[in-house]
LUMLUM-379837 format. One record per residue (C-alpha): residue number from 1; chain; x, y, z. Coordinates in Angstrom, 1 decimal, m for minus. Layout:
BEGIN
{NUM; A; {X; Y; Z}}
...
REM end
This chain:
BEGIN
{1; A; {0.4; 0.0; 0.3}}
{2; A; {1.6; 3.2; m0.9}}
{3; A; {1.3; 6.4; 1.7}}
{4; A; {1.1; 9.6; 0.2}}
{5; A; {1.8; 13.3; 1.9}}
{6; A; {m1.1; 15.2; 3.0}}
{7; A; {m0.7; 18.7; 1.5}}
{8; A; {m2.4; 20.6; 4.4}}
{9; A; {m0.9; 19.1; 6.6}}
{10; A; {1.7; 20.2; 9.1}}
{11; A; {5.2; 18.4; 9.9}}
{12; A; {6.9; 19.0; 13.1}}
{13; A; {9.8; 20.9; 11.5}}
{14; A; {7.3; 23.4; 10.3}}
{15; A; {5.6; 23.6; 13.3}}
{16; A; {9.0; 24.0; 15.7}}
{17; A; {9.9; 27.0; 12.9}}
{18; A; {6.4; 28.5; 13.7}}
{19; A; {7.1; 28.6; 17.2}}
{20; A; {10.3; 29.9; 17.2}}
{21; A; {9.6; 32.8; 14.6}}
{22; A; {6.3; 33.6; 17.3}}
{23; A; {9.1; 33.5; 20.3}}
{24; A; {10.9; 35.8; 18.3}}
{25; A; {8.2; 38.3; 17.4}}
{26; A; {7.0; 38.1; 21.0}}
{27; A; {10.4; 39.1; 22.3}}
{28; A; {10.7; 41.9; 19.8}}
{29; A; {7.1; 42.9; 20.6}}
{30; A; {7.8; 42.5; 24.8}}
{31; A; {11.6; 44.3; 24.3}}
{32; A; {9.2; 47.2; 22.2}}
{33; A; {7.2; 47.6; 25.2}}
{34; A; {9.2; 46.8; 28.2}}
{35; A; {12.7; 47.3; 27.1}}
{36; A; {15.6; 50.2; 28.3}}
{37; A; {14.2; 52.1; 24.9}}
{38; A; {10.6; 50.8; 25.5}}
{39; A; {6.9; 52.6; 24.6}}
{40; A; {6.2; 52.5; 28.6}}
{41; A; {9.6; 53.7; 29.6}}
{42; A; {9.5; 56.6; 27.0}}
{43; A; {5.8; 57.5; 27.9}}
{44; A; {7.4; 57.3; 31.7}}
{45; A; {10.1; 59.8; 30.8}}
{46; A; {7.4; 61.9; 28.6}}
{47; A; {5.3; 62.2; 31.9}}
{48; A; {8.2; 63.1; 33.9}}
{49; A; {9.7; 65.8; 31.6}}
{50; A; {6.0; 67.5; 31.8}}
{51; A; {5.4; 67.3; 35.6}}
{52; A; {8.5; 68.8; 35.9}}
{53; A; {8.1; 71.5; 33.4}}
{54; A; {4.7; 72.2; 35.0}}
{55; A; {6.8; 72.1; 38.3}}
{56; A; {9.3; 74.7; 37.2}}
{57; A; {6.4; 77.2; 35.5}}
{58; A; {5.3; 77.1; 39.2}}
{59; A; {8.5; 78.1; 40.7}}
{60; A; {8.5; 81.0; 37.9}}
{61; A; {5.0; 82.2; 39.1}}
{62; A; {6.3; 81.9; 42.7}}
{63; A; {9.3; 84.1; 42.0}}
{64; A; {7.6; 86.6; 40.3}}
{65; A; {4.7; 87.0; 43.3}}
{66; A; {7.5; 87.1; 45.4}}
{67; A; {9.2; 90.4; 43.5}}
{68; A; {5.2; 91.9; 43.3}}
{69; A; {5.6; 91.3; 47.3}}
{70; A; {6.4; 93.5; 50.3}}
{71; A; {8.2; 90.4; 51.6}}
{72; A; {9.6; 88.6; 48.9}}
{73; A; {10.3; 85.2; 50.9}}
{74; A; {7.0; 85.1; 52.8}}
{75; A; {5.4; 85.5; 49.5}}
{76; A; {7.2; 82.4; 47.1}}
{77; A; {6.5; 80.7; 50.5}}
{78; A; {2.9; 81.1; 50.2}}
{79; A; {2.7; 80.3; 46.5}}
{80; A; {4.6; 77.2; 46.4}}
{81; A; {3.1; 75.8; 49.5}}
{82; A; {m0.9; 76.1; 48.0}}
{83; A; {0.7; 74.5; 44.7}}
{84; A; {2.0; 71.4; 47.0}}
{85; A; {5.7; 72.6; 47.4}}
{86; A; {7.7; 73.1; 50.5}}
{87; A; {10.1; 75.9; 50.4}}
{88; A; {13.3; 76.1; 52.5}}
{89; A; {15.1; 78.9; 50.8}}
{90; A; {16.7; 78.2; 48.4}}
{91; A; {15.2; 74.9; 47.7}}
{92; A; {11.9; 73.9; 46.6}}
{93; A; {10.5; 70.2; 46.6}}
{94; A; {6.8; 69.0; 45.5}}
{95; A; {5.4; 66.2; 47.8}}
{96; A; {3.4; 64.5; 45.3}}
{97; A; {7.2; 63.7; 43.3}}
{98; A; {10.1; 64.6; 45.5}}
{99; A; {11.5; 66.8; 42.9}}
{100; A; {13.8; 68.9; 44.4}}
{101; A; {14.7; 72.3; 42.6}}
{102; A; {17.2; 75.1; 43.6}}
{103; A; {16.4; 78.8; 43.0}}
{104; A; {19.7; 80.2; 42.4}}
{105; A; {20.7; 84.3; 42.8}}
{106; A; {20.7; 84.8; 39.3}}
{107; A; {16.7; 83.4; 39.3}}
{108; A; {17.6; 80.6; 37.6}}
{109; A; {15.6; 77.3; 38.5}}
{110; A; {17.9; 74.4; 38.5}}
{111; A; {16.6; 70.6; 39.0}}
{112; A; {18.5; 68.7; 41.2}}
{113; A; {18.5; 64.9; 40.0}}
{114; A; {17.3; 62.1; 42.0}}
{115; A; {19.4; 58.8; 41.8}}
{116; A; {18.2; 55.6; 41.1}}
{117; A; {19.0; 52.1; 42.6}}
{118; A; {21.5; 51.2; 39.8}}
{119; A; {23.7; 54.8; 40.4}}
{120; A; {23.4; 55.1; 44.3}}
{121; A; {22.3; 53.0; 47.2}}
{122; A; {21.3; 54.5; 50.5}}
{123; A; {21.8; 52.4; 53.5}}
{124; A; {19.4; 52.6; 56.2}}
{125; A; {19.4; 51.2; 59.7}}
{126; A; {16.3; 50.3; 61.6}}
{127; A; {16.7; 53.7; 63.3}}
{128; A; {16.1; 55.7; 60.0}}
{129; A; {19.7; 56.6; 60.3}}
{130; A; {22.1; 56.7; 56.9}}
{131; A; {25.0; 54.7; 57.7}}
{132; A; {26.0; 54.0; 54.3}}
{133; A; {26.2; 54.9; 50.5}}
{134; A; {27.2; 52.9; 47.4}}
{135; A; {28.0; 54.8; 44.3}}
{136; A; {28.5; 53.8; 40.8}}
{137; A; {32.1; 55.0; 40.1}}
{138; A; {30.8; 55.9; 36.8}}
{139; A; {27.9; 58.7; 38.4}}
{140; A; {28.7; 62.4; 39.1}}
{141; A; {28.5; 63.8; 42.2}}
{142; A; {29.0; 67.0; 41.9}}
{143; A; {25.6; 68.2; 42.7}}
{144; A; {24.7; 65.2; 45.3}}
{145; A; {21.2; 64.9; 46.8}}
{146; A; {20.5; 62.9; 49.9}}
{147; A; {17.1; 62.1; 49.7}}
{148; A; {14.6; 61.6; 52.6}}
{149; A; {13.7; 58.1; 51.6}}
{150; A; {16.2; 55.2; 51.1}}
{151; A; {15.9; 52.8; 47.5}}
{152; A; {14.1; 50.6; 49.8}}
{153; A; {11.2; 52.7; 50.9}}
{154; A; {12.8; 53.2; 54.6}}
{155; A; {12.4; 57.1; 55.8}}
{156; A; {15.7; 58.9; 56.2}}
{157; A; {15.5; 60.6; 59.3}}
{158; A; {19.1; 61.6; 60.0}}
{159; A; {22.5; 61.4; 58.9}}
{160; A; {25.1; 59.5; 60.5}}
{161; A; {28.6; 60.3; 61.8}}
{162; A; {29.6; 56.5; 60.2}}
{163; A; {28.6; 57.7; 57.0}}
{164; A; {32.0; 60.2; 56.6}}
{165; A; {34.5; 57.6; 58.4}}
{166; A; {33.8; 54.0; 57.0}}
{167; A; {35.6; 53.7; 53.7}}
{168; A; {34.1; 52.3; 50.2}}
{169; A; {32.2; 54.0; 47.5}}
{170; A; {31.4; 57.2; 49.4}}
{171; A; {34.6; 58.0; 51.1}}
{172; A; {36.2; 57.3; 47.0}}
{173; A; {33.5; 59.7; 45.6}}
{174; A; {33.0; 62.7; 48.1}}
{175; A; {35.7; 64.7; 47.4}}
{176; A; {33.9; 65.4; 43.9}}
{177; A; {31.0; 66.9; 46.3}}
{178; A; {30.5; 70.5; 45.2}}
{179; A; {26.8; 71.2; 46.2}}
{180; A; {25.2; 69.1; 48.9}}
{181; A; {21.4; 69.1; 49.1}}
{182; A; {19.7; 67.5; 51.9}}
{183; A; {16.2; 66.8; 50.8}}
{184; A; {13.0; 67.7; 53.1}}
{185; A; {12.3; 64.8; 55.8}}
{186; A; {15.7; 65.1; 57.1}}
{187; A; {15.9; 66.0; 60.9}}
{188; A; {19.4; 65.5; 62.3}}
{189; A; {22.8; 65.7; 60.7}}
{190; A; {25.3; 63.5; 63.3}}
{191; A; {28.6; 64.4; 64.5}}
{192; A; {31.3; 64.6; 61.9}}
{193; A; {29.2; 63.8; 58.9}}
{194; A; {30.9; 65.8; 56.6}}
{195; A; {33.7; 67.0; 58.1}}
{196; A; {36.9; 67.9; 56.1}}
{197; A; {35.4; 67.2; 52.8}}
{198; A; {37.3; 70.0; 51.0}}
{199; A; {35.3; 70.5; 48.0}}
{200; A; {31.6; 71.1; 49.6}}
{201; A; {31.0; 74.9; 48.7}}
{202; A; {27.4; 74.9; 48.9}}
{203; A; {25.0; 73.2; 51.8}}
{204; A; {21.1; 73.6; 51.0}}
{205; A; {19.6; 71.9; 54.5}}
{206; A; {16.1; 71.1; 54.5}}
{207; A; {13.2; 73.1; 56.6}}
{208; A; {12.8; 69.9; 58.9}}
{209; A; {16.4; 70.1; 60.2}}
{210; A; {16.2; 70.3; 63.9}}
{211; A; {19.9; 69.7; 65.2}}
{212; A; {23.3; 69.7; 63.4}}
{213; A; {25.9; 67.8; 65.3}}
{214; A; {29.6; 69.0; 66.6}}
{215; A; {32.2; 69.1; 63.5}}
{216; A; {29.2; 68.4; 60.8}}
{217; A; {31.0; 70.7; 58.1}}
{218; A; {34.3; 71.3; 59.6}}
{219; A; {36.7; 72.6; 56.9}}
{220; A; {34.6; 72.7; 54.2}}
{221; A; {34.7; 75.4; 51.7}}
{222; A; {31.3; 76.7; 52.6}}
{223; A; {30.6; 80.2; 51.4}}
{224; A; {26.8; 81.0; 52.7}}
{225; A; {24.9; 78.9; 54.5}}
{226; A; {21.0; 79.5; 55.5}}
{227; A; {20.4; 77.7; 58.4}}
{228; A; {16.4; 76.8; 58.4}}
{229; A; {13.9; 78.3; 60.9}}
{230; A; {13.3; 75.1; 62.6}}
{231; A; {16.6; 74.4; 63.9}}
{232; A; {17.1; 73.9; 67.7}}
{233; A; {20.8; 73.1; 68.1}}
{234; A; {24.1; 73.9; 66.3}}
{235; A; {27.0; 71.7; 67.7}}
{236; A; {30.7; 72.4; 68.8}}
{237; A; {33.1; 72.9; 66.0}}
{238; A; {30.3; 72.8; 63.3}}
{239; A; {31.8; 75.3; 61.1}}
{240; A; {35.5; 75.7; 62.8}}
{241; A; {37.7; 76.2; 59.7}}
{242; A; {36.1; 77.0; 56.9}}
{243; A; {38.3; 79.2; 55.0}}
{244; A; {35.5; 81.0; 52.8}}
{245; A; {32.6; 81.5; 55.1}}
{246; A; {31.6; 84.9; 55.1}}
{247; A; {28.6; 85.6; 56.9}}
{248; A; {26.0; 83.4; 59.1}}
{249; A; {22.9; 84.5; 60.2}}
{250; A; {21.6; 82.2; 63.1}}
{251; A; {17.7; 81.6; 63.1}}
{252; A; {15.4; 82.5; 66.4}}
{253; A; {14.7; 78.8; 66.6}}
{254; A; {18.1; 77.8; 67.9}}
{255; A; {18.8; 77.8; 71.8}}
{256; A; {22.1; 76.9; 71.6}}
{257; A; {25.2; 77.1; 69.8}}
{258; A; {28.6; 75.4; 70.7}}
{259; A; {31.9; 76.3; 71.5}}
{260; A; {34.0; 76.9; 68.8}}
{261; A; {31.6; 76.8; 66.2}}
{262; A; {32.8; 79.4; 64.2}}
{263; A; {36.3; 79.2; 65.2}}
{264; A; {39.2; 79.8; 62.5}}
{265; A; {37.0; 81.1; 60.0}}
{266; A; {39.3; 84.0; 58.0}}
{267; A; {36.7; 85.4; 55.8}}
{268; A; {33.7; 85.9; 58.2}}
{269; A; {33.1; 89.5; 58.6}}
{270; A; {29.6; 89.3; 60.6}}
{271; A; {27.7; 86.8; 62.5}}
{272; A; {24.0; 87.5; 63.7}}
{273; A; {22.7; 85.7; 66.5}}
{274; A; {18.7; 84.8; 66.7}}
{275; A; {16.3; 86.0; 69.7}}
{276; A; {16.4; 82.3; 70.7}}
{277; A; {20.0; 81.5; 71.7}}
{278; A; {20.4; 81.7; 75.3}}
{279; A; {24.0; 80.0; 75.3}}
{280; A; {26.8; 80.5; 73.2}}
{281; A; {29.8; 78.2; 74.1}}
{282; A; {33.6; 78.9; 74.6}}
{283; A; {35.8; 80.6; 72.1}}
{284; A; {33.1; 80.6; 69.4}}
{285; A; {34.1; 83.4; 67.7}}
{286; A; {37.8; 83.3; 68.4}}
{287; A; {40.5; 83.9; 65.4}}
{288; A; {38.3; 85.2; 62.9}}
{289; A; {40.6; 88.0; 61.8}}
{290; A; {38.0; 89.6; 59.5}}
{291; A; {35.0; 89.5; 61.8}}
{292; A; {33.7; 93.0; 62.3}}
{293; A; {30.7; 92.8; 63.6}}
{294; A; {28.6; 90.6; 66.0}}
{295; A; {24.6; 90.6; 66.9}}
{296; A; {23.1; 89.3; 69.9}}
{297; A; {19.9; 88.0; 69.8}}
{298; A; {17.3; 89.4; 73.3}}
{299; A; {17.7; 86.1; 74.9}}
{300; A; {21.4; 85.6; 75.1}}
{301; A; {22.8; 85.2; 79.1}}
{302; A; {25.8; 82.9; 78.9}}
{303; A; {28.9; 83.4; 76.9}}
{304; A; {31.5; 80.8; 77.4}}
{305; A; {35.3; 81.9; 77.9}}
{306; A; {37.5; 83.8; 75.5}}
{307; A; {34.9; 84.1; 72.9}}
{308; A; {36.6; 86.2; 70.5}}
{309; A; {40.4; 85.7; 71.0}}
{310; A; {42.8; 86.6; 68.3}}
{311; A; {39.8; 88.1; 66.4}}
{312; A; {41.6; 91.8; 66.4}}
{313; A; {39.2; 93.8; 63.7}}
{314; A; {35.9; 92.9; 66.1}}
{315; A; {34.7; 96.3; 67.1}}
{316; A; {31.0; 96.5; 67.6}}
{317; A; {28.4; 94.3; 69.3}}
{318; A; {24.9; 95.0; 68.8}}
{319; A; {22.6; 93.7; 71.8}}
{320; A; {18.9; 93.3; 71.1}}
{321; A; {18.3; 93.8; 74.7}}
{322; A; {19.0; 96.1; 77.6}}
{323; A; {22.1; 96.3; 79.6}}
{324; A; {21.8; 94.2; 82.6}}
{325; A; {24.1; 92.1; 85.0}}
{326; A; {25.0; 89.4; 82.2}}
{327; A; {25.9; 92.2; 79.5}}
{328; A; {28.0; 94.2; 82.2}}
{329; A; {30.1; 90.9; 82.2}}
{330; A; {30.5; 90.8; 79.0}}
{331; A; {31.7; 94.6; 78.7}}
{332; A; {34.6; 93.7; 81.4}}
{333; A; {37.5; 92.1; 79.5}}
{334; A; {35.2; 89.3; 78.3}}
{335; A; {36.1; 89.7; 74.4}}
{336; A; {39.8; 90.5; 74.0}}
{337; A; {39.4; 93.7; 71.6}}
{338; A; {37.4; 95.8; 74.1}}
{339; A; {35.0; 96.4; 71.0}}
{340; A; {32.1; 98.8; 71.6}}
{341; A; {28.5; 97.4; 73.0}}
{342; A; {25.3; 99.2; 71.3}}
{343; A; {22.2; 98.3; 73.3}}
{344; A; {18.5; 98.6; 72.2}}
{345; A; {16.8; 101.2; 73.9}}
REM end
């Protein structure tokens, strides 16, 4: 009996080829859908770019509102809060997206890039302290943003002193940081967290910050720093040996300034101490050869020993209170250069 081939049938080889072709087509389609240059990723990027453009426009309108107001900073803050953003001059953080922008002095608005987990890993302990950072060797950290939420979703509440002392990726890359941005939500910077990182020129602090630990920014190249209005304590030696620091305004929220906080800042010319400060530690203004004036707030009662030794140009101290028993002690040789004390009437 002769067996004939059915022309309408399908061989196993043909079936296998068909399946392979379908798998290839499926792979191409899947890659187009979810790959690195996929439709989904491209759509997501378009959405993010659109959000950022809208956020930037909101900031521009806020700045314009500020220029039209008698109180520029308050007007900017109010406008941004109404539009879902937190303002801590000069940082703007949008609550819904966690996008961060900086309003520069020339009015330019700069977005600060947040890192994904393939670029930077932020390691947080169970107490919410940032204890380590792993950085991809190819990542640019000149503008370095420390977020308030780690890659694993844990909130970051403080920056630990171990961050600056341990080895690893952060230690290798930290000397490239020029602008340091600390995100909204972080409440405390522990002792020596950024001590001796000589390249840091600008630091942007969040409105949520309550405490800056001892030596946190010692021997950095900070030029000007805006201390947030919720800050309570500034630890010892915090800004000691900052060669470019020119002026500091301590807000009314601060109650205590530790010893030697502004010691050996050769370019600083003016220090303003807010009305909430009660205690100033010893040698706080020592070895500041260009310091001309200090303003003391209405609540200062205690100033530590030798507050201004080797600070020869200090000629005037403005005291925002009436002369009293404490201020008489200050006048009687506590300040080495024997400055003039000018009191509120």
